[in-house]
N, C-alpha and C positions, 0 to 999 in steps of 0.2 A: 033101884039102880040110881045111884048118885052121879050126876054128871059135875065135872068139875068145871068151874067157871074161872076163866082167866082173871087174875086181879090186874086191874089198870094201875099203871104206875102213877103215883100222886105227882101233879104238876108242882113243880116248884116256882115260885113267884120271884125271880131274881129282880131285884131293883125295884119292886112295887113300893116300897116305902119312900125309896129316893125319888121316884116319878111323882108319888103324890105329895112329897115335900115341895118339889120344884114347881108342881101346878098350884099349890097352896101358896108359895112365895109369890109366883107370878101373878095370882089373882089379888093378893094383898098389896103389891106393888102398883098395879093398875089402879086400884081403889084408892091408894093413897096419893095419886097424881091427879085425881078428878076434883076440880075446884068447884067452890060455892061463891057465888057473887054476892057481896055484901054493900048496900048503900048506905051512906051516913047522911044526916041531915045538918051538916056543919058547913055547908057551902059547896058540896059537890064531891066529896072523897067517895071513892069507889075502890074495894078491896076484892081481890080474887084470893081465896084462901083454901088449901088443900092440907092434907096431913104432911106432906113432905116438902111444900114450897108454899110461897105466898107473895103476891105483888099488890102494893097499894098505890094508887095514883091520889096523892094529896091535893086537896083544894079547899082550905079551911079559912073561913072568914076570922080575921085577926085585927088587933088594935096595937100599934106601938107607940109609945109615948112621944119618941123623937120624929117617926115618920108619918104618923098618922093611921087613918084606916086603911085596910088592904087586905091581903090574904097570903096565907102561906101556901106554897105550890112546891110540888116535887113528887119523887118516886121512891118507893123503898121496895127492894127485893130481899126476900128471905129464902134460905135453903137450908133444910133441917134445923130449924129454929135460930140459925145464925144470919145476921143481916150482911149481905155481902155488896149492896149498893144502897146508898141513901142520899139523895139530893133534896134538900129541903131549903126553901130560900123565901124571904119575905118580899112581896111585891106590893108597893104602895099605889093605890088607885085615887085615893082622896087625901093629898097631903093636908097637914094642918096648917091653918094660918097662924102667923105670928101673934103672940099674946102681950 
């Protein structure tokens, strides 16, 4: 005597590929926004770098023939490999004496 078993209807996974793509995209976006701090030994420059953005606080020891010893100071902001803000200026701390 055979008993008939009722077949279960298969579940259709509507949108599972879309949901997976959305979750994967969100995880990659968040991972791309996490910065790494880099310190340079050029006078105090600090840079925060991520895949999608970067900020550099410049403070470099420099020498200018006319202004003497000093440093370059400024800030640089980058978004998606494009520089959107850059302020770099030379500040003289030890002016040269006349020759």
